[in-house]
C-alpha positions as CSV (number, residue, x, y, z in Angstrom):
1,X,-0.3,-0.1,-0.1
2,X,1.0,3.9,-0.4
3,X,0.8,6.3,1.8
4,X,2.2,9.5,2.3
5,X,2.8,9.6,6.3
6,X,3.8,6.2,6.6
7,X,6.2,3.6,5.1
8,X,4.2,0.2,5.0
9,X,6.0,-3.2,4.0
10,X,5.2,-7.0,4.0
11,X,7.6,-9.5,3.6
12,X,7.4,-13.1,4.5
13,X,4.5,-12.6,6.9
14,X,5.9,-9.7,8.6
15,X,4.4,-6.2,8.0
16,X,6.7,-3.2,9.2
17,X,4.7,0.0,9.5
18,X,6.6,3.1,10.3
19,X,5.8,6.8,11.1
20,X,7.1,9.2,8.3
21,X,6.8,12.5,9.5
22,X,10.6,12.6,10.6
23,X,10.9,16.5,10.5
24,X,8.2,16.7,12.9
25,X,9.0,13.9,14.9
26,X,6.4,11.5,13.5
27,X,3.9,13.9,15.2
28,X,0.0,13.1,14.4
29,X,-1.4,15.2,11.7
30,X,-5.2,14.3,10.9
31,X,-3.5,12.7,8.0
32,X,-1.2,10.3,9.4
33,X,-4.0,9.3,12.0
34,X,-6.2,8.2,9.2
35,X,-3.7,6.5,7.1
36,X,-2.5,4.4,10.1
37,X,-6.2,3.3,10.4
38,X,-6.1,2.3,7.0
39,X,-3.0,0.5,7.4
40,X,-4.5,-1.6,10.3
41,X,-7.5,-2.5,8.8
42,X,-5.6,-3.6,5.6
43,X,-2.9,-5.6,8.3
44,X,-6.2,-7.5,9.6
45,X,-7.3,-8.5,5.9
46,X,-4.1,-10.1,5.2
47,X,-3.9,-13.3,6.5
48,X,-0.5,-13.8,5.5
49,X,0.8,-11.2,8.2
50,X,1.5,-13.1,11.5
51,X,3.7,-10.3,13.3
52,X,3.6,-6.5,13.1
53,X,6.4,-4.0,13.8
54,X,6.0,-0.3,14.6
55,X,8.3,2.2,14.6
56,X,9.2,5.7,13.7
57,X,11.3,7.3,10.9
58,X,14.2,9.5,11.9
59,X,15.3,10.1,15.9
60,X,11.8,9.6,17.2
61,X,9.1,6.7,17.5
62,X,6.3,9.2,17.8
63,X,5.9,12.8,19.4
64,X,2.1,12.9,19.7
65,X,-0.5,15.3,18.4
66,X,1.7,17.6,16.1
67,X,0.3,21.0,18.1
68,X,1.5,23.1,14.7
69,X,-1.1,21.7,12.8
70,X,-4.1,22.4,14.7
71,X,-2.6,26.1,16.5
72,X,-5.5,28.5,15.8
73,X,-8.0,26.0,15.2
74,X,-11.3,25.7,17.3
75,X,-11.8,21.9,17.4
76,X,-13.6,19.8,19.6
77,X,-10.7,17.7,21.1
78,X,-13.2,14.6,22.1
79,X,-14.4,14.3,18.5
80,X,-10.5,14.2,17.5
81,X,-10.2,11.2,19.9
82,X,-13.5,9.5,18.7
83,X,-12.5,9.9,15.1
84,X,-8.8,9.6,15.1
85,X,-6.9,7.9,18.1
86,X,-9.5,5.7,19.6
87,X,-10.0,3.8,16.4
88,X,-5.9,3.0,16.2
89,X,-5.9,1.7,20.1
90,X,-8.7,-0.4,19.4
91,X,-7.7,-2.0,16.0
92,X,-4.3,-2.4,17.5
93,X,-5.8,-4.5,20.7
94,X,-8.3,-6.3,18.7
95,X,-5.3,-7.3,16.1
96,X,-5.2,-11.1,16.5
97,X,-1.6,-11.0,16.1
98,X,1.6,-9.9,17.8
99,X,2.4,-5.7,17.4
100,X,6.2,-5.4,18.5
101,X,7.3,-1.8,19.0
102,X,10.7,-0.9,17.9
103,X,11.0,1.9,20.1
104,X,13.7,4.4,18.5
105,X,13.5,7.3,20.4
106,X,11.0,9.8,22.0
107,X,7.3,8.3,22.3
108,X,5.3,11.3,23.7
109,X,1.6,11.8,24.7
110,X,-0.5,9.8,21.9
111,X,2.9,8.4,20.9
112,X,3.5,7.0,24.6
113,X,-0.1,5.4,24.5
114,X,0.3,3.8,21.1
115,X,3.8,2.4,22.2
116,X,1.9,0.6,25.8
117,X,-0.6,-0.5,23.4
118,X,2.1,-2.9,21.4
119,X,2.1,-6.3,22.9
120,X,5.8,-6.3,23.1
121,X,8.1,-3.0,23.4
122,X,11.9,-3.2,22.4
123,X,13.5,0.1,23.3
124,X,16.9,1.8,22.2
125,X,19.1,3.1,24.9
126,X,18.2,6.5,23.3
127,X,14.8,6.1,23.7
128,X,12.3,7.9,26.3
129,X,8.5,7.9,27.1
130,X,6.5,10.7,28.4
131,X,3.2,11.5,29.4
132,X,3.5,14.9,28.2
133,X,-0.4,15.9,28.3
134,X,-0.1,18.1,31.4
135,X,2.5,20.1,29.9
136,X,-0.5,21.8,28.1
137,X,-3.4,21.4,30.5
138,X,-4.8,18.3,29.3
139,X,-5.4,14.6,30.6
140,X,-4.2,11.2,29.2
141,X,-6.0,9.9,26.3
142,X,-5.7,7.1,23.6
143,X,-5.6,4.8,26.0
144,X,-2.8,5.9,28.6
145,X,-5.2,6.0,31.3
146,X,-6.1,2.3,31.1
147,X,-2.6,1.0,29.9
148,X,-0.2,3.2,32.5
149,X,-1.7,2.1,36.0
150,X,-1.8,-1.5,34.4
151,X,2.2,-1.9,34.0
152,X,3.5,1.1,36.5
153,X,0.7,0.7,39.4
154,X,-1.7,3.5,40.1
155,X,0.8,5.6,42.4
156,X,3.6,5.6,40.0
157,X,0.8,6.4,37.1
158,X,-0.3,9.3,38.7
159,X,3.1,10.8,38.9
160,X,4.2,10.2,35.6
161,X,0.7,11.7,34.2
162,X,0.3,14.5,36.6
163,X,4.1,15.7,36.5
164,X,4.6,14.8,32.7
165,X,8.1,13.3,33.8
166,X,10.5,11.7,31.3
167,X,11.1,8.2,31.7
168,X,14.4,6.9,30.1
169,X,14.5,3.4,28.3
170,X,16.4,1.9,31.8
171,X,13.8,3.7,33.7
172,X,11.1,2.4,31.9
173,X,12.6,-1.0,32.1
174,X,12.7,-1.2,35.6
175,X,8.7,0.3,35.9
176,X,7.8,-2.8,33.3
177,X,7.0,-0.5,30.8
178,X,9.0,-2.3,27.9
179,X,10.4,-5.8,27.7
180,X,13.8,-5.0,26.6
181,X,16.1,-2.2,26.4
182,X,19.5,-2.8,24.0
183,X,22.2,-0.1,22.9
184,X,21.1,1.5,19.6
185,X,23.3,-0.1,17.0
186,X,21.9,-3.4,18.6
187,X,17.8,-2.4,18.2
188,X,17.2,-4.3,15.1
189,X,18.8,-7.3,16.1
190,X,17.0,-7.7,19.5
191,X,13.9,-6.7,17.8
192,X,14.4,-9.3,14.9
193,X,14.5,-12.3,17.6
194,X,10.9,-11.4,18.4
195,X,10.1,-11.3,15.1
196,X,11.7,-14.6,14.1
197,X,9.9,-16.2,16.6
198,X,6.4,-15.2,16.2
199,X,6.5,-15.5,12.1
200,X,6.8,-19.2,12.8
201,X,4.6,-19.5,16.1
202,X,1.3,-20.8,16.4
203,X,-0.5,-17.6,15.3
204,X,-3.9,-18.4,16.0
205,X,-3.2,-19.3,19.8
206,X,-1.3,-16.5,19.9
207,X,-4.2,-14.1,18.5
208,X,-6.6,-16.2,21.4
209,X,-4.4,-15.4,24.1
210,X,-4.3,-11.9,23.3
211,X,-7.8,-11.5,23.5
212,X,-8.0,-13.6,26.8
213,X,-5.3,-11.1,28.3
214,X,-7.2,-7.9,27.2
215,X,-10.5,-9.5,28.8
216,X,-8.9,-10.8,32.0
217,X,-8.1,-6.9,33.3
218,X,-11.8,-6.7,33.8
219,X,-13.4,-9.9,34.4
220,X,-13.5,-12.0,37.7
221,X,-11.8,-15.7,37.9
222,X,-15.2,-17.6,36.8
223,X,-15.6,-15.4,33.9
224,X,-11.7,-16.2,32.7
225,X,-12.0,-19.8,33.5
226,X,-15.3,-20.2,31.0
227,X,-13.5,-17.9,28.6
228,X,-10.5,-19.9,28.8
229,X,-12.4,-23.1,28.0
230,X,-14.3,-21.4,24.9
231,X,-10.9,-20.5,23.5
232,X,-9.3,-23.2,24.3
233,X,-11.8,-25.4,22.4
234,X,-10.9,-23.0,19.3
235,X,-7.5,-23.5,19.8
236,X,-7.8,-27.4,19.8
237,X,-9.6,-27.6,16.6
238,X,-6.7,-25.4,14.6
239,X,-4.2,-27.3,12.6
240,X,-1.4,-25.5,14.7
241,X,-2.6,-27.9,17.4
242,X,-2.5,-30.9,15.3
243,X,0.8,-30.1,14.3
244,X,2.0,-29.3,17.5
245,X,1.2,-32.8,18.8
246,X,2.1,-34.6,15.7
247,X,5.7,-33.2,15.6
248,X,5.9,-34.0,19.7
249,X,4.9,-37.8,18.8
250,X,7.5,-37.9,15.7
251,X,10.3,-35.6,18.1
252,X,10.6,-33.0,15.6
253,X,10.2,-29.3,15.2
254,X,7.1,-28.1,14.7
255,X,6.1,-25.9,11.8
256,X,3.7,-23.9,12.5
257,X,1.3,-22.3,9.8
258,X,-0.5,-19.9,11.7
259,X,-4.3,-21.6,11.3
């Protein structure tokens, strides 16, 4: 697919989606937000894709809303969220394949929210995360009020949100916000370790587990026991399950097809 604000590449089951407005630190204007929505719809329809890598061009991952693009405009911020950002977050969490965030630089505001909405975050030592909303008198949005306390706890989330504290990659790792931190020149190597695993993993089971983990935060134990049974029945009828059992019996490495 061709976009003006994104780079969209698909190869051997891997989709690499890159925010491509480096001169503005990949900040979101209207066009980029709608193009990201279109890209996520395309990914969902393409059943050959088994893992997504999300990153930013240049020095930044994504610096959030492009304030210059809306300077002087009178607009409804809630309408902007409903139309521009919320569909992105929902699509990311509903996508039944893993999304790996290649956190190459700063993730601020909505950019931080998008990073937290990913399933795996691999960060460069040069990267940072900041819930910058308070600095312009706004509140958390694009899912940060949901994701942030889940990973750092409510007290730390309050501090980061209300003080707009910059979190270095190492601090983010210690807080549980990211999965790995590596030197900048090793970022691709570390990301590819996850990519290489997920592109040949049992994708259907992973998609079901993503749904289960999404549901778990707002469910009781009894509800999750029921949902586990429901999802396990689906997984048990997959070709990947049959291959997994057969490979175990034959004492060989499983070749999962993702269905």
